[in-house]
N, C-alpha and C positions, 0 to 999 in steps of 0.2 A: 489344503487348497494351493499350497506353494508348489504342488506338483504340476500346476499349470505353467510353471516356469521352465522354459526350454533351454535356459542358459543364454549367455551373451552372444552377440552375433560376430564379435571380433576377438581374436586371440591377441594377448599382449606381446609386443615385440619391441626391442629397442629401435629407435629411429628418430625422425625429426617431425615435430608438429609445432615448431616455433612460431610459424606465421599465424596459426590459429590462436595460440596462447597470447600472442601480441595483440591480436584483434580483440580478445576478451579484455585484456588489460587496458588498451588505449581507447577502444571504442565503446564496448559494452559497459565497462566500468569507468569510462572517462578519465583514465590514468590515476584513479584513486587506488593506491596500493592496498589499503585495508579492505576495501570492497572487493578488489580482485582476489585477495587471499581467501575471503569468505566464499566467494563464488566457486573457486577451485576446490575448497574444502567441501562445499555442498555437492559438487559434481563427483568428487572422490568418494564421498559417503554413499552416493547412489550406486556406485559399482562395487564398493567394498562391503556395504551392509544393505543389500537390496531388500531384505526382509524386515528391517526396522527403520522407520522413517523419523526425521527430526520434527515433523509437523510445521515446516516452514516452506512457503512457496516463493519462487522468484517472480517478480513483476517488472517488466522492462518497458519503459516509455521511450518513444523515439519515432522520428519521422520515417516514412517509407524509404527504403533504400539505404538505411544506415548499417545494415548487417545483422539485424535481430534474427532473421531466418537462417542466415549462414551459421550463426552461433548455435541455435537450437538444433537445426537439421543435421549438422555435423556431429554434435553430441549424440543425437538420436540414433545415428548409424550403429552405435555400440549396442543398442537395445533390440534391434531387429524387430520381430513381430510384437514385442512388448512396448512399443512406442505407438502413439497415435497423435495425429495433428488434427485439431478440430477448429472449425471456423464459424460455427453456429452455437449460440447460447444453449439451444435445446440439446445439443450433443454433449454439452458439459454438465448442465444442471436440469435437463429434462427428465421425463418419466422413463422412457425406454433407453436404458443405458448399458445394455449387454456388452457393447463394444469396449467398456471400461474394465471388465472383470479380470482380464489377465494382463493389465497394463502396469508397467513400472514408471513410465515417463509419459506425461500428457502435455502437449503444447497447445494452449488455448490462444489462438491467433486472432485478435480482434473479435473474440467470441464472448465477451462478458462486459456488461455495463454496470459500473459500480453503484449506480443509483437504484438498481433493481432489488428492492427490499426482499421480495419473495424468494429470489434466487440466492440472496446473500448467505442464508443459513446453510443451503446445500453446498455452496462453494466452500464455506468455512469447514463444513463437515468433511468434504473431500480432502482438505489439507490436513486435518487433525484427527478425525475419527479412525478407530482401529478396524472398523468393519464398514462395508459398503452394502446398501440395499440394492441388489441388481434385479431389474425388471426387464424381461424379454417378452415380445409380443406373443400372447397365447400361453405364457408360462407363468406360474405363480412367482411372486417376489421371493428371492433367496438372499441369504446373508453370505457375503464373501469377505475374506480378510482384505483390508485396504493397503496395498503396497505402492500407491500412486505418489509420485513426485510431480508437482505441477509447476509449469512455467507459463506465465501469462505475458502477452505482448500486445501493445496498443499504441496508436499515435494519438489517442485521446488524452487529455490532461488528467482525467479522473479514471484510474485503472482499477483500483481495488477499494473495498470498503474498509477503511483503517480507523478503528475506534481508539480511544485513548489507551486502553489496556492491551491493544493488539500486539501479538508476538508471532503472527502467522505469515506476514509478508515482508520480504526484503525488496524494497522498491529502488530501481536503478534508472537513472537518466542516461540513455545511450548518447554518445557524441555524434554530431553530424559531420565530423571531419572527413570521413571517407564516403559520404553519401553519394550513391549512384556511381561509385568508382569501380567499374566493371573489371579493369585489369588487376586492381588490388584484390578484389574478392575472387577473381579467377585464379590467381596465384595460390590463394589459400585452398580453394577447392581442389586444385591440381595436386598440391602437396598432400592433402588428406587422402586423395585417391591412390597415391603412390607410397603407401606405408605410413602415412600420417595418422590414420585411424588406429592402427595397431600401436603406434608410438603413443598416442593419446591414452589408450587403454593402459599401456605400461606405466605411463606417467601418473595417471590417477590411482592406479593400484599401489604405487610406491609412495604416495603422499602419507605422511604420518599424521593420523587423526587422534592420537593418544590423549592429548590435552585440549582437544578442540571441542567447544560447546556451540553447536549450531543454533541453539535456542537463544543465544546472546546475539541479537541481530544488529547489524550496523545502523546507526541512527543517521540516515542520509537526509539531505535536503529534500529529495524526492519523496521520502516517507513523510516528512513534516508536511509537505504540500498535500499528500493524500489525506493526512489526518485533518488538515484544515478543511478540505473539501467534504469530509465526512461528518463535520460538526452539525449539530442541530441548529435551527434558526436563531435561537436565543444566543447560543455561543458564537455563531457567525456575526451577529450584530455586535455582541460585546467585544469580540476580537477587533472589529473595525474601530470601535471606540478606543480601545486600549492602544491599537496600532497608531491611531492619529492623535492620541493624547487628549481626548475630550469626549463628552457625550454627543453622539450624533442624533440630531433631531430633524425629522423630516416634516417640514411645514406643509408641503404639498408633495405630489408624486414626483415633481421635477426638481425641487430645491431642497438642499440639506444645509444645515450649518452646525458648527461644533461649539458647544460651550466648553470653556476650560474645565479640566477635571475638577469636579466640586468635592467639598468635604461632606456635604449632605445634599440629598436630592429627594424630592417628593416621590413616593412610590407610584402614585397614579401617573405622574408626569413621565417617569421613566418607562412605564408600560406603554404610554402613548407614543413615546419616542421609538420604541421597538415596533409598535403597530405601523407607524409611519414608514419605517424602514421596510417592513414586509410589503406594504402597499407599493413602495417605490420599486422594489425588485420583482414584483409579481408573485410573491409568496402567498398563495391563496389559503394556506392553512396555518395561520399564526396560533400560538398556544394561548390558552385562557390566562387571565391575570394571576390566578392562584398558582398555576403551573409555572408561569413566568417567575413569580417570586421565589419558588423553590429552586428553579434553575439558576437564577442569579446568586442565590445563597450557596448553591453547590460550587459554582465557578469562582466565587469570591468569598471563601470561608472567613476572611478577616473582616467582612462587612457585618454590621449589625442593623437592627431596625428598632425604631422607637416611635412613640406617639408624642407629638409636641403639645405643650400647654397652650393656654390662650383660648380664643373663641373657636377657631376652626378645628382644633384637635386633630390635625392631619398626621398621617403616617409618613415617616421619612426614613430613607436609608442613610446610615452613617458609613460613608465609604472610606476604605483605606487609602493611603497615598497612591498616586499613579504607579510608582515604582513597586509598591507592595501588591497592588492589584494585578500588575503584570506577572509578578512572581507567583501569586495565587493561581492565576489562570494557567500558566505553564505547568505548574505542579499538578494541577487537576487533570489537564488534558494531555499531559505527557508529550507535548509537541517539542521536538528538539530544534536547535539552531535558529530560534526565532530572532529576527531583527525587526526593530520598531522604526516606523517612519519618523517619529518625533522622539528625540532623546530627552529624558527627564531633565538633564542639565540644560538643554536648550530652552526648555520652558521657563527656567528660572532667570534667564538673561533678559 
């Protein structure tokens, strides 16, 4: 099926594409050199090795007018008919997807909502699976090799479903420094029209990928934020407790107060605290108490549970220290670069 490939649309030639590369470095990657290097390697791999993919998509968050489109559409010129720009979710993860069968680069522009559980599996498959099920109207579903590299862009906070073990998305926060700066972007477009596209192709083909592992993705703050947004309700509640240094208890839908981080806590009381939180934020599907207990044990492996003596024989959680609980949580959820609102040392003063 690789005979669907008609070749690239641009021939490599030495020249100048420096304005475009500066835009990627300073605006798309917000002057993060490590991230810039990764993005350039990802782009170079797409033209050097079009028939083998790394199984990693780029996801760019940023306001309208920061240059996301200039970044992608300029790169897209290299791919000619093997590029497609989609703006509707159905064109990305819907049933009739014949338009994807010969594509090497797909730009999903505000075309995916990360909370869409049904579409999540299709999206992840698009990024990592070796074959695509292609369905065209009036034609039986056929299996095609999947050569797609995916770039998603959005001005929503939550762009991609990023679970703790995720290795599929590199999430980038684009800078607003050049937002709506038409003369800046005009100069880039002008350079690319006058030999810049050929120079970009030449540059990307000359990048040395020998020791590059694209599956080792940069742990950006933007990725950490996507992981937080993708947590289940128990983990989200627990993160709030750990972040603020105490158990969050919702007495009513309007008020909450924090107990200092306890050494032990009654199991039913902790579940009620979680239920109160769900009520307060309008979470209509809290988990049952048995599921809650398993979830808490998963996120805090250093915690134990016991039955107290005496008349009431109540069940209690024996909690690790706040510092240890935070370490447990980060280790399990794999969320990088976490900063806590309350420092453990501050609590001791």
